[in-house]
C-alpha positions in Angstrom: 0.0 0.0 0.1 3.0 2.4 0.5 3.9 1.9 -3.0 0.8 3.3 -4.0 1.1 6.2 -2.3 4.4 7.2 -3.3 3.4 6.8 -6.6 0.4 8.9 -6.1 2.6 11.9 -4.7 4.9 11.6 -7.2 2.2 11.9 -9.9 0.7 15.1 -8.2 4.2 16.7 -9.1 4.3 15.4 -12.7 1.9 16.5 -15.1 4.1 16.1 -18.1 3.1 12.3 -18.0 -0.5 12.8 -18.8 0.6 13.1 -22.6 0.7 9.1 -22.2 4.2 9.1 -24.4 2.0 9.5 -27.7 4.9 10.4 -29.6 7.0 7.3 -28.9 6.3 5.9 -32.5 8.2 6.8 -35.7 7.2 10.1 -37.5 5.1 11.1 -33.9 2.2 8.7 -34.8 -0.2 7.6 -32.4 -0.2 4.0 -31.1 -3.1 2.1 -32.1 -5.0 1.2 -29.5 -8.5 -0.3 -29.7 -11.5 2.0 -28.6 -9.0 4.8 -28.7 -8.8 8.3 -30.8 -6.4 11.3 -30.4 -7.9 14.2 -29.6 -7.9 17.2 -32.2 -7.0 20.0 -29.8 -4.4 18.6 -27.6 -2.0 15.4 -27.3 -4.7 13.5 -25.4 -6.0 10.0 -26.0 -9.5 9.5 -25.8 -11.7 6.9 -25.2 -15.8 6.8 -25.2 -18.2 7.2 -22.4 -20.5 5.0 -24.3 -23.0 8.0 -25.0 -21.8 9.6 -28.1 -23.8 12.8 -27.1 -21.8 13.1 -24.0 -18.4 12.7 -25.5 -19.2 15.8 -27.8 -20.3 17.9 -24.9 -16.6 16.9 -22.6 -14.7 17.7 -26.0 -14.6 14.1 -27.7 -14.3 11.5 -25.1 -12.4 10.8 -21.8 -8.8 11.1 -21.7 -6.5 8.4 -20.7 -5.4 8.9 -17.1 -8.3 10.6 -16.3 -11.0 10.4 -13.3 -14.4 11.1 -14.3 -17.3 11.9 -11.7 -21.0 11.4 -11.9 -23.0 12.9 -9.3 -25.8 10.4 -8.8 -29.6 11.5 -9.4 -32.1 11.4 -6.4 -32.6 7.7 -6.8 -29.6 6.9 -8.6 -31.5 5.0 -11.7 -29.8 7.4 -14.6 -26.2 7.3 -13.0 -26.4 3.7 -12.6 -27.3 3.7 -16.6 -24.4 5.6 -17.5 -22.0 3.5 -15.8 -23.6 0.5 -17.7 -23.1 2.6 -21.0 -19.3 2.8 -20.0 -19.1 -0.8 -19.2 -21.0 -2.0 -22.9 -18.2 0.4 -24.6 -15.4 -1.3 -22.8 -16.8 -4.5 -23.7 -17.7 -3.5 -27.3 -14.0 -2.5 -27.9 -12.5 -5.2 -26.3 -11.1 -3.4 -23.3 -10.6 -4.9 -20.0 -12.8 -3.7 -17.2 -12.7 -3.6 -13.3 -16.2 -3.2 -11.9 -16.5 -2.4 -8.1 -19.4 -1.8 -5.9 -20.6 -2.5 -2.3 -24.3 -1.4 -3.1 -24.5 -3.9 -5.7 -22.7 -7.1 -6.5 -20.7 -6.5 -9.4 -21.4 -9.8 -10.8 -25.2 -8.2 -11.1 -23.8 -5.0 -12.8 -21.7 -7.2 -15.5 -25.2 -9.2 -16.1 -27.1 -5.9 -17.0 -24.5 -4.7 -19.6 -26.9 -3.8 -22.7 -26.2 -5.5 -25.7 -24.7 -3.4 -29.0 -27.5 -2.6 -31.6 -25.9 -3.5 -34.9 -28.4 -1.6 -37.1 -26.8 1.0 -39.4 -29.5 3.5 -38.0 -30.2 3.0 -34.1 -33.1 3.9 -32.1 -34.6 7.2 -33.2 -34.3 8.4 -37.0 -32.7 11.4 -37.3 -33.5 14.1 -39.8 -32.0 14.2 -43.2 -29.7 17.2 -43.8 -32.1 18.7 -46.3 -35.0 18.6 -44.2 -36.5 21.7 -42.7 -38.1 22.3 -39.1 -41.7 22.6 -39.3 -41.6 25.5 -37.0 -40.9 29.0 -36.7 -38.2 30.3 -38.9 -36.2 31.7 -36.1 -36.2 28.2 -34.6 -34.2 26.7 -37.6 -30.7 27.7 -36.9 -30.6 26.3 -33.3 -27.9 24.4 -32.2 -28.4 20.8 -31.2 -25.9 18.4 -29.9 -25.0 15.5 -32.0 -25.8 12.3 -31.0 -24.3 10.4 -33.5 -20.9 8.6 -33.3 -18.5 11.0 -35.0 -16.8 10.4 -38.3 -18.3 7.2 -38.8 -15.4 5.5 -37.0 -16.0 2.6 -34.5 -15.3 4.9 -31.6 -19.0 5.1 -29.6 -21.9 2.5 -30.1 -25.5 2.4 -29.4 -26.8 -0.1 -27.1 -30.4 -1.7 -26.4 -31.2 -1.6 -22.7 -33.9 -3.8 -22.7 -31.6 -6.8 -24.0 -28.6 -7.5 -21.8 -25.5 -8.6 -23.8 -24.8 -11.9 -24.1 -23.2 -14.1 -21.2 -20.8 -16.0 -23.3 -19.2 -12.4 -24.5 -18.9 -10.9 -21.1 -17.3 -14.3 -20.0 -14.8 -14.0 -22.6 -14.0 -10.7 -21.6 -10.9 -9.6 -18.9 -13.5 -8.2 -16.3 -12.2 -7.8 -12.6 -14.9 -7.7 -9.8 -14.3 -6.2 -6.6 -16.7 -6.4 -3.5 -16.2 -5.9 0.0 -18.9 -7.6 2.5 -16.6 -7.1 5.5 -17.3 -4.8 8.4 -15.8 -1.2 8.2 -12.5 -1.5 10.4 -9.8 1.3 10.6 -6.3 1.0 9.4 -2.9 3.1 9.0 -4.4 5.1 6.0 -8.5 5.0 6.2 -11.2 5.2 8.4 -13.0 2.3 6.4 -10.5 -0.4 5.3 -12.8 -0.8 2.2 -11.1 2.2 0.6 -7.7 0.3 1.1 -8.8 -2.8 -0.2 -10.1 -1.1 -3.2 -7.0 1.0 -4.0 -5.0 -2.0 -3.8 -7.3 -4.2 -6.3 -6.8 -1.2 -8.6 -3.1 -1.1 -8.2 -2.5 -4.8 -8.4 -4.7 -4.9 -11.3 -3.0 -2.2 -13.3 0.6 -3.6 -12.7 -0.2 -7.2 -13.7 -2.1 -6.1 -17.1 0.8 -3.9 -17.7 -1.1 -0.9 -18.2 2.1 1.6 -17.1 3.3 4.0 -19.4 6.7 3.0 -18.7 6.0 -0.7 -19.8 6.0 -1.7 -23.6 3.6 -4.6 -23.7 3.1 -6.5 -27.0 -0.7 -5.4 -27.1 -1.3 -2.3 -25.6 -4.8 -1.6 -24.0 -6.7 0.6 -21.8 -8.3 -0.2 -18.5 -11.9 1.0 -17.6 -12.3 1.2 -14.0 -16.3 1.9 -12.9 -17.2 2.2 -9.7 -20.8 2.5 -8.3 -21.9 4.6 -5.8 -18.6 5.4 -4.0 -19.1 7.1 -0.4 -22.5 5.6 0.0 -24.0 4.4 3.5 -22.1 1.4 3.3 -18.8 3.3 3.1 -19.3 5.4 6.0 -17.4 5.2 9.3 -18.4 5.9 12.6 -18.0 9.8 12.5 -19.6 11.4 9.1 -16.4 13.8 8.6 -14.1 10.9 9.3 -16.2 9.4 6.0 -16.1 12.5 4.0 -11.9 12.7 4.5 -11.8 9.2 3.2 -13.5 9.8 0.2 -11.7 12.7 -0.6 -8.5 10.9 0.2 -9.5 7.8 -2.0 -10.2 10.0 -4.9 -6.6 11.9 -4.7 -4.9 8.6 -4.3 -6.8 7.1 -7.5 -6.8 10.4 -9.5 -2.7 10.4 -9.0 -2.3 6.8 -9.6 -4.1 7.2 -12.9 -1.7 9.5 -14.1 0.9 6.8 -14.7 -1.4 4.1 -16.6 -3.4 3.8 -19.4 -6.5 3.5 -17.8 -10.0 5.8 -16.9 -12.0 5.7 -13.9 -15.7 6.4 -14.0 -17.2 6.7 -10.5 -21.0 7.5 -9.5 -20.9 9.5 -6.3 -24.7 9.5 -4.5 -24.2 13.1 -3.1 -27.9 13.2 -2.0 -26.6 11.6 1.2 -24.1 14.1 2.0 -24.6 16.7 4.6 -22.4 18.8 2.9 -21.9 21.4 5.8 -18.1 21.0 4.9 -18.6 21.6 1.3 -17.6 18.0 0.5 -19.6 18.0 -2.6 -17.5 20.8 -4.2 -14.4 19.2 -2.8 -15.2 16.0 -4.5 -15.6 18.1 -7.9 -12.2 19.7 -7.4 -10.4 16.3 -6.9 -12.0 14.9 -10.3 -10.9 15.8 -13.9 -14.4 16.0 -15.3 -17.6 16.2 -13.0 -21.1 16.0 -14.1 -24.3 16.2 -12.0 -27.5 14.6 -12.7 -30.9 16.0 -11.6 -34.0 13.8 -12.1 -37.6 15.2 -12.6 -38.7 12.1 -10.9 -40.7 12.9 -7.8 -40.2 17.1 -8.3 -42.5 19.9 -9.5 -40.3 19.9 -12.5 -42.0 16.4 -13.7 -45.4 18.3 -14.4 -43.8 21.1 -16.1 -44.7 21.3 -19.7 -41.2 22.7 -20.3 -39.5 19.5 -19.3 -42.2 17.0 -20.6 -40.2 15.5 -23.2 -37.1 14.9 -20.9 -36.4 13.1 -17.5 -33.7 15.3 -16.1 -31.1 18.1 -16.2 -27.3 17.7 -16.8 -25.2 20.1 -14.8 -21.5 20.5 -16.0 -19.5 20.8 -12.8 -16.2 20.8 -13.7 -14.8 20.6 -17.5 -11.4 19.1 -18.6 -8.4 21.1 -18.2 -5.4 18.8 -19.4 -2.6 19.7 -21.1 -4.2 23.1 -22.2 -4.3 26.6 -20.8 -8.3 26.6 -20.3 -10.9 24.2 -19.7 -13.3 22.7 -22.8 -15.8 25.1 -22.9 -19.0 23.5 -24.6 -21.4 25.5 -26.7 -24.3 25.7 -24.1 -24.5 24.5 -20.4 -28.5 24.4 -20.5 -28.4 20.7 -20.9 -31.4 17.8 -20.5 -31.5 14.4 -21.1 -33.8 11.7 -22.0 -33.6 7.8 -21.8 -35.1 5.8 -24.6 -34.9 2.2 -25.0 -31.9 2.4 -27.6 -30.5 5.7 -26.8 -29.5 7.8 -23.7 -29.7 11.4 -25.4 -28.3 14.6 -24.0 -29.6 17.6 -25.7 -29.5 21.8 -25.3 -32.6 23.1 -23.5 -34.5 25.4 -25.7 -37.5 27.5 -25.1 -40.9 26.0 -27.0 -41.8 28.1 -29.8 -44.3 30.8 -29.5 -47.5 29.5 -30.8 -51.5 30.1 -30.1 -52.5 33.7 -30.5 -48.8 35.3 -31.0 -48.5 35.0 -34.4 -51.7 36.7 -34.7 -50.8 39.4 -32.5 -47.5 40.3 -34.3 -49.6 40.4 -37.4 -51.8 43.0 -36.0 -49.2 45.3 -34.5 -47.5 45.4 -38.2 -50.6 45.6 -40.1 -51.4 49.1 -42.0 -53.7 51.4 -40.2 -56.0 53.8 -42.9 -59.4 55.2 -42.8 -62.3 54.3 -44.9 -61.8 57.5 -47.2 -58.7 56.0 -48.5 -56.4 58.5 -46.8 -52.6 57.8 -47.1 -51.4 54.7 -44.3 -50.5 56.5 -40.6 -47.7 54.7 -38.4 -48.5 53.6 -35.1 -46.9 56.9 -33.5 -49.7 59.0 -35.4 -52.7 60.5 -33.6 
Protein backbone atom coordinates (compact mmCIF):
# COMPACT_ATOMS: atom_id res chain seq x y z
CA UNK A 1 0.00 0.00 0.00
CA UNK A 2 2.93 2.33 0.66
CA UNK A 3 3.99 2.05 -2.99
CA UNK A 4 0.56 3.28 -4.05
CA UNK A 5 0.91 6.38 -1.89
CA UNK A 6 4.42 7.09 -3.17
CA UNK A 7 3.21 6.88 -6.76
CA UNK A 8 0.31 9.16 -5.92
CA UNK A 9 2.53 11.80 -4.38
CA UNK A 10 5.00 11.74 -7.27
CA UNK A 11 2.21 12.01 -9.82
CA UNK A 12 0.90 15.20 -8.25
CA UNK A 13 4.10 16.96 -9.33
CA UNK A 14 4.62 15.19 -12.65
CA UNK A 15 1.93 16.53 -14.97
CA UNK A 16 4.04 15.85 -18.05
CA UNK A 17 3.13 12.17 -17.84
CA UNK A 18 -0.40 13.06 -18.90
CA UNK A 19 0.76 13.12 -22.50
CA UNK A 20 1.03 9.35 -22.18
CA UNK A 21 4.16 9.24 -24.41
CA UNK A 22 2.00 9.23 -27.54
CA UNK A 23 4.88 10.33 -29.73
CA UNK A 24 7.03 7.26 -29.08
CA UNK A 25 6.38 5.83 -32.51
CA UNK A 26 8.29 6.98 -35.55
CA UNK A 27 6.99 10.09 -37.19
CA UNK A 28 5.24 11.08 -33.93
CA UNK A 29 2.24 8.96 -34.79
CA UNK A 30 -0.25 7.83 -32.21
CA UNK A 31 -0.03 4.14 -31.31
CA UNK A 32 -3.04 2.18 -32.38
CA UNK A 33 -5.09 1.11 -29.37
CA UNK A 34 -8.55 -0.40 -29.94
CA UNK A 35 -11.40 1.85 -28.85
CA UNK A 36 -9.34 5.06 -28.73
CA UNK A 37 -8.82 8.14 -30.84
CA UNK A 38 -6.49 11.16 -30.54
CA UNK A 39 -7.91 14.50 -29.52
CA UNK A 40 -7.78 17.20 -32.18
CA UNK A 41 -7.23 19.88 -29.52
CA UNK A 42 -4.28 18.54 -27.54
CA UNK A 43 -2.06 15.51 -27.20
CA UNK A 44 -4.58 13.42 -25.29
CA UNK A 45 -5.74 9.95 -26.23
CA UNK A 46 -9.49 9.57 -25.74
CA UNK A 47 -11.93 6.75 -25.10
CA UNK A 48 -15.70 6.94 -25.34
CA UNK A 49 -18.10 7.09 -22.40
CA UNK A 50 -20.50 4.91 -24.39
CA UNK A 51 -22.82 7.90 -24.91
CA UNK A 52 -21.92 9.81 -28.10
CA UNK A 53 -23.73 13.00 -27.08
CA UNK A 54 -21.84 13.03 -23.76
CA UNK A 55 -18.55 12.58 -25.61
CA UNK A 56 -19.42 15.61 -27.70
CA UNK A 57 -20.11 17.74 -24.61
CA UNK A 58 -16.89 16.96 -22.75
CA UNK A 59 -14.66 17.51 -25.77
CA UNK A 60 -14.66 14.26 -27.74
CA UNK A 61 -14.26 11.65 -25.02
CA UNK A 62 -12.51 10.85 -21.73
CA UNK A 63 -8.71 11.24 -21.76
CA UNK A 64 -6.46 8.38 -20.74
CA UNK A 65 -5.32 8.73 -17.15
CA UNK A 66 -8.27 10.83 -15.99
CA UNK A 67 -11.02 10.58 -13.38
CA UNK A 68 -14.67 11.13 -14.35
CA UNK A 69 -17.16 11.70 -11.50
CA UNK A 70 -20.93 11.43 -11.96
CA UNK A 71 -23.01 12.93 -9.16
CA UNK A 72 -25.96 10.57 -8.89
CA UNK A 73 -29.56 11.64 -9.27
CA UNK A 74 -31.89 11.30 -6.29
CA UNK A 75 -32.63 7.61 -6.84
CA UNK A 76 -29.41 6.75 -8.67
CA UNK A 77 -31.25 5.35 -11.69
CA UNK A 78 -29.72 7.38 -14.51
CA UNK A 79 -26.21 7.45 -13.06
CA UNK A 80 -26.30 3.66 -12.98
CA UNK A 81 -27.44 3.60 -16.61
CA UNK A 82 -24.54 5.84 -17.62
CA UNK A 83 -22.12 3.53 -15.82
CA UNK A 84 -23.58 0.57 -17.74
CA UNK A 85 -22.98 2.40 -21.01
CA UNK A 86 -19.36 2.98 -19.98
CA UNK A 87 -18.93 -0.71 -19.23
CA UNK A 88 -20.72 -1.77 -22.42
CA UNK A 89 -18.40 0.37 -24.53
CA UNK A 90 -15.46 -1.43 -22.95
CA UNK A 91 -16.90 -4.81 -23.91
CA UNK A 92 -17.73 -3.61 -27.44
CA UNK A 93 -14.14 -2.41 -27.96
CA UNK A 94 -12.49 -5.37 -26.15
CA UNK A 95 -11.11 -3.20 -23.36
CA UNK A 96 -10.57 -4.81 -19.94
CA UNK A 97 -12.89 -3.79 -17.11
CA UNK A 98 -12.64 -3.43 -13.36
CA UNK A 99 -16.08 -3.22 -11.76
CA UNK A 100 -16.40 -2.30 -8.08
CA UNK A 101 -19.38 -1.72 -5.80
CA UNK A 102 -20.52 -2.23 -2.24
CA UNK A 103 -24.21 -1.52 -2.84
CA UNK A 104 -24.68 -3.98 -5.71
CA UNK A 105 -22.82 -7.16 -6.51
CA UNK A 106 -20.45 -6.49 -9.44
CA UNK A 107 -21.66 -9.71 -11.08
CA UNK A 108 -25.15 -8.21 -11.15
CA UNK A 109 -23.86 -5.06 -12.85
CA UNK A 110 -21.98 -7.13 -15.41
CA UNK A 111 -25.08 -9.20 -16.16
CA UNK A 112 -27.01 -5.98 -16.90
CA UNK A 113 -24.56 -4.65 -19.49
CA UNK A 114 -26.72 -3.73 -22.52
CA UNK A 115 -26.15 -5.30 -25.89
CA UNK A 116 -24.78 -3.45 -28.90
CA UNK A 117 -27.21 -2.33 -31.58
CA UNK A 118 -25.92 -3.59 -34.89
CA UNK A 119 -28.36 -1.59 -37.06
CA UNK A 120 -26.80 1.03 -39.29
CA UNK A 121 -29.32 3.56 -37.99
CA UNK A 122 -30.02 3.26 -34.29
CA UNK A 123 -33.07 4.04 -32.27
CA UNK A 124 -34.63 7.31 -33.29
CA UNK A 125 -34.28 8.23 -36.93
CA UNK A 126 -32.22 11.34 -37.46
CA UNK A 127 -33.41 14.14 -39.66
CA UNK A 128 -31.98 14.33 -43.15
CA UNK A 129 -29.67 17.31 -43.75
CA UNK A 130 -32.05 18.86 -46.26
CA UNK A 131 -35.15 18.48 -44.12
CA UNK A 132 -36.54 21.74 -42.77
CA UNK A 133 -37.92 22.10 -39.27
CA UNK A 134 -41.68 22.47 -39.24
CA UNK A 135 -41.67 25.41 -36.84
CA UNK A 136 -41.02 29.13 -36.92
CA UNK A 137 -38.03 30.25 -39.01
CA UNK A 138 -36.22 31.70 -36.01
CA UNK A 139 -35.84 28.19 -34.53
CA UNK A 140 -34.31 26.61 -37.64
CA UNK A 141 -30.74 27.61 -36.82
CA UNK A 142 -30.76 26.42 -33.21
CA UNK A 143 -27.69 24.41 -32.28
CA UNK A 144 -28.25 20.85 -31.17
CA UNK A 145 -25.84 18.28 -29.83
CA UNK A 146 -24.82 15.66 -32.33
CA UNK A 147 -25.70 12.34 -30.74
CA UNK A 148 -24.30 10.16 -33.50
CA UNK A 149 -20.81 8.62 -33.55
CA UNK A 150 -18.44 11.11 -35.17
CA UNK A 151 -16.74 10.56 -38.47
CA UNK A 152 -18.31 7.19 -39.10
CA UNK A 153 -15.57 5.58 -36.98
CA UNK A 154 -16.12 2.72 -34.57
CA UNK A 155 -15.45 4.92 -31.54
CA UNK A 156 -18.86 4.94 -29.87
CA UNK A 157 -21.82 2.62 -30.17
CA UNK A 158 -25.50 2.52 -29.38
CA UNK A 159 -27.00 0.02 -26.95
CA UNK A 160 -30.36 -1.56 -26.26
CA UNK A 161 -31.13 -1.37 -22.54
CA UNK A 162 -33.93 -3.92 -22.82
CA UNK A 163 -31.55 -6.61 -24.06
CA UNK A 164 -28.55 -7.63 -21.92
CA UNK A 165 -25.31 -8.56 -23.57
CA UNK A 166 -24.76 -12.20 -24.33
CA UNK A 167 -23.30 -14.04 -21.33
CA UNK A 168 -20.73 -15.81 -23.49
CA UNK A 169 -19.43 -12.43 -24.60
CA UNK A 170 -19.06 -11.06 -21.08
CA UNK A 171 -17.52 -14.31 -19.82
CA UNK A 172 -14.87 -14.13 -22.52
CA UNK A 173 -13.91 -10.59 -21.53
CA UNK A 174 -11.20 -9.62 -19.06
CA UNK A 175 -13.44 -8.31 -16.25
CA UNK A 176 -12.17 -7.93 -12.69
CA UNK A 177 -14.88 -7.72 -10.04
CA UNK A 178 -14.38 -6.20 -6.59
CA UNK A 179 -16.82 -6.40 -3.70
CA UNK A 180 -16.10 -6.03 0.00
CA UNK A 181 -18.69 -7.44 2.41
CA UNK A 182 -16.52 -7.11 5.50
CA UNK A 183 -17.38 -4.77 8.35
CA UNK A 184 -15.58 -1.42 8.13
CA UNK A 185 -12.34 -1.39 10.07
CA UNK A 186 -9.74 1.27 10.62
CA UNK A 187 -6.23 0.95 9.21
CA UNK A 188 -3.20 3.21 9.00
CA UNK A 189 -4.60 5.20 6.06
CA UNK A 190 -8.41 5.09 6.02
CA UNK A 191 -11.05 4.92 8.69
CA UNK A 192 -12.87 2.43 6.45
CA UNK A 193 -10.51 -0.29 5.23
CA UNK A 194 -12.75 -0.84 2.19
CA UNK A 195 -11.05 2.11 0.50
CA UNK A 196 -7.65 0.52 1.14
CA UNK A 197 -8.74 -2.82 -0.29
CA UNK A 198 -10.21 -1.21 -3.40
CA UNK A 199 -7.12 0.91 -3.98
CA UNK A 200 -4.93 -2.18 -3.64
CA UNK A 201 -7.12 -4.07 -6.11
CA UNK A 202 -6.88 -1.26 -8.65
CA UNK A 203 -3.12 -0.94 -8.26
CA UNK A 204 -2.45 -4.68 -8.49
CA UNK A 205 -4.70 -5.08 -11.53
CA UNK A 206 -2.95 -2.23 -13.35
CA UNK A 207 0.49 -3.62 -12.57
CA UNK A 208 -0.46 -7.18 -13.52
CA UNK A 209 -1.94 -6.09 -16.84
CA UNK A 210 1.13 -3.98 -17.76
CA UNK A 211 -0.89 -0.80 -18.20
CA UNK A 212 1.95 1.44 -17.03
CA UNK A 213 3.16 4.12 -19.41
CA UNK A 214 6.72 2.95 -18.77
CA UNK A 215 6.09 -0.60 -19.94
CA UNK A 216 5.98 -1.78 -23.54
CA UNK A 217 3.59 -4.73 -23.81
CA UNK A 218 3.09 -6.52 -27.10
CA UNK A 219 -0.51 -5.34 -27.20
CA UNK A 220 -1.36 -2.03 -25.58
CA UNK A 221 -4.80 -1.81 -23.98
CA UNK A 222 -6.77 0.63 -21.84
CA UNK A 223 -8.29 -0.41 -18.52
CA UNK A 224 -11.79 0.88 -17.75
CA UNK A 225 -12.49 1.26 -14.04
CA UNK A 226 -16.18 1.52 -13.13
CA UNK A 227 -16.98 2.22 -9.46
CA UNK A 228 -20.63 2.36 -8.48
CA UNK A 229 -21.97 4.58 -5.67
CA UNK A 230 -18.65 5.36 -4.01
CA UNK A 231 -19.14 7.07 -0.66
CA UNK A 232 -22.60 5.65 0.00
CA UNK A 233 -23.81 4.66 3.46
CA UNK A 234 -21.97 1.36 3.20
CA UNK A 235 -18.70 3.30 2.89
CA UNK A 236 -19.32 5.34 6.04
CA UNK A 237 -17.31 5.04 9.23
CA UNK A 238 -18.37 5.92 12.76
CA UNK A 239 -18.06 9.68 12.22
CA UNK A 240 -19.46 11.38 9.12
CA UNK A 241 -16.56 13.82 8.90
CA UNK A 242 -14.11 10.88 8.83
CA UNK A 243 -16.20 9.28 6.09
CA UNK A 244 -15.90 12.41 3.97
CA UNK A 245 -12.16 12.54 4.54
CA UNK A 246 -11.84 8.91 3.44
CA UNK A 247 -13.69 9.64 0.21
CA UNK A 248 -11.58 12.68 -0.61
CA UNK A 249 -8.35 10.89 0.23
CA UNK A 250 -9.29 7.94 -1.96
CA UNK A 251 -10.09 10.18 -4.94
CA UNK A 252 -6.76 11.97 -4.51
CA UNK A 253 -4.81 8.70 -4.47
CA UNK A 254 -6.76 7.20 -7.35
CA UNK A 255 -6.45 10.21 -9.64
CA UNK A 256 -2.72 10.46 -8.98
CA UNK A 257 -2.35 6.74 -9.64
CA UNK A 258 -4.19 6.96 -12.96
CA UNK A 259 -1.68 9.50 -14.26
CA UNK A 260 0.89 6.72 -14.72
CA UNK A 261 -1.35 4.16 -16.40
CA UNK A 262 -3.39 3.62 -19.52
CA UNK A 263 -6.62 3.63 -17.56
CA UNK A 264 -9.78 5.69 -17.07
CA UNK A 265 -12.02 5.66 -14.00
CA UNK A 266 -15.71 6.58 -14.00
CA UNK A 267 -17.19 6.87 -10.50
CA UNK A 268 -20.75 7.57 -9.43
CA UNK A 269 -21.11 9.40 -6.11
CA UNK A 270 -24.45 9.61 -4.21
CA UNK A 271 -24.24 13.28 -3.24
CA UNK A 272 -27.82 13.20 -1.94
CA UNK A 273 -26.70 11.31 1.17
CA UNK A 274 -24.05 13.91 2.09
CA UNK A 275 -24.67 16.60 4.66
CA UNK A 276 -22.33 18.90 2.69
CA UNK A 277 -21.82 21.21 5.66
CA UNK A 278 -18.09 20.90 5.00
CA UNK A 279 -18.52 21.41 1.19
CA UNK A 280 -17.54 17.81 0.52
CA UNK A 281 -19.42 17.79 -2.80
CA UNK A 282 -17.43 20.75 -4.11
CA UNK A 283 -14.21 19.15 -2.93
CA UNK A 284 -15.08 15.93 -4.75
CA UNK A 285 -15.59 17.96 -7.92
CA UNK A 286 -12.23 19.66 -7.39
CA UNK A 287 -10.44 16.31 -7.12
CA UNK A 288 -11.97 15.03 -10.36
CA UNK A 289 -10.90 15.79 -13.91
CA UNK A 290 -14.46 15.86 -15.25
CA UNK A 291 -17.57 16.12 -13.08
CA UNK A 292 -21.23 16.21 -14.05
CA UNK A 293 -24.39 16.21 -11.96
CA UNK A 294 -27.70 14.55 -12.77
CA UNK A 295 -30.97 16.10 -11.59
CA UNK A 296 -33.90 13.78 -12.19
CA UNK A 297 -37.42 15.15 -12.61
CA UNK A 298 -38.81 12.06 -10.88
CA UNK A 299 -40.76 13.07 -7.79
CA UNK A 300 -40.20 16.82 -8.27
CA UNK A 301 -42.40 19.68 -9.48
CA UNK A 302 -40.46 19.79 -12.73
CA UNK A 303 -41.97 16.43 -13.65
CA UNK A 304 -45.30 18.17 -14.39
CA UNK A 305 -43.76 21.28 -15.94
CA UNK A 306 -44.73 21.50 -19.66
CA UNK A 307 -41.25 22.82 -20.45
CA UNK A 308 -39.66 19.50 -19.43
CA UNK A 309 -42.35 17.10 -20.62
CA UNK A 310 -40.08 15.51 -23.24
CA UNK A 311 -37.13 14.98 -20.89
CA UNK A 312 -36.21 13.01 -17.80
CA UNK A 313 -33.79 15.38 -16.09
CA UNK A 314 -31.17 18.12 -16.19
CA UNK A 315 -27.46 17.55 -16.70
CA UNK A 316 -25.22 20.02 -14.86
CA UNK A 317 -21.60 20.51 -15.89
CA UNK A 318 -19.70 20.80 -12.62
CA UNK A 319 -16.14 20.65 -13.92
CA UNK A 320 -14.72 20.46 -17.42
CA UNK A 321 -11.45 18.95 -18.51
CA UNK A 322 -8.32 21.12 -18.34
CA UNK A 323 -5.42 18.78 -19.17
CA UNK A 324 -2.53 19.92 -21.38
CA UNK A 325 -4.33 23.16 -22.09
CA UNK A 326 -4.52 26.68 -20.69
CA UNK A 327 -8.29 26.86 -20.31
CA UNK A 328 -10.82 24.09 -19.67
CA UNK A 329 -13.09 22.84 -22.41
CA UNK A 330 -16.07 25.13 -22.85
CA UNK A 331 -19.13 23.55 -24.52
CA UNK A 332 -21.45 25.54 -26.71
CA UNK A 333 -24.21 25.53 -24.11
CA UNK A 334 -24.59 24.57 -20.46
CA UNK A 335 -28.38 24.39 -20.46
CA UNK A 336 -28.51 20.62 -20.95
CA UNK A 337 -31.26 18.05 -20.52
CA UNK A 338 -31.26 14.29 -20.94
CA UNK A 339 -33.84 11.71 -21.89
CA UNK A 340 -33.63 7.95 -21.81
CA UNK A 341 -34.95 5.90 -24.68
CA UNK A 342 -34.89 2.17 -25.17
CA UNK A 343 -31.97 2.42 -27.56
CA UNK A 344 -30.51 5.79 -26.69
CA UNK A 345 -29.42 8.00 -23.84
CA UNK A 346 -29.69 11.45 -25.40
CA UNK A 347 -28.31 14.74 -24.10
CA UNK A 348 -29.63 17.89 -25.74
CA UNK A 349 -29.58 21.64 -25.32
CA UNK A 350 -32.70 22.92 -23.58
CA UNK A 351 -34.51 25.41 -25.83
CA UNK A 352 -37.54 27.49 -25.00
CA UNK A 353 -40.65 26.22 -26.80
CA UNK A 354 -41.71 28.17 -29.91
CA UNK A 355 -44.30 30.91 -29.50
CA UNK A 356 -47.56 29.54 -30.79
CA UNK A 357 -51.26 30.31 -30.31
CA UNK A 358 -52.31 33.94 -30.61
CA UNK A 359 -48.73 35.26 -30.68
CA UNK A 360 -48.46 35.15 -34.44
CA UNK A 361 -51.81 36.88 -34.80
CA UNK A 362 -50.74 39.55 -32.34
CA UNK A 363 -47.55 40.20 -34.28
CA UNK A 364 -49.57 40.58 -37.49
CA UNK A 365 -51.96 43.03 -35.82
CA UNK A 366 -49.10 45.16 -34.59
CA UNK A 367 -47.56 45.42 -38.03
CA UNK A 368 -50.79 45.69 -40.04
CA UNK A 369 -51.35 49.00 -41.98
CA UNK A 370 -53.77 51.47 -40.43
CA UNK A 371 -55.97 53.50 -42.76
CA UNK A 372 -59.37 55.21 -42.85
CA UNK A 373 -62.40 54.40 -44.97
CA UNK A 374 -61.77 57.43 -47.13
CA UNK A 375 -58.61 55.97 -48.55
CA UNK A 376 -56.29 58.41 -46.77
CA UNK A 377 -52.59 57.82 -46.69
CA UNK A 378 -51.35 55.04 -44.34
CA UNK A 379 -50.40 56.14 -40.80
CA UNK A 380 -47.81 54.66 -38.51
CA UNK A 381 -48.42 53.48 -34.98
CA UNK A 382 -47.14 56.83 -33.68
CA UNK A 383 -49.69 58.88 -35.62
CA UNK A 384 -52.68 60.28 -33.76
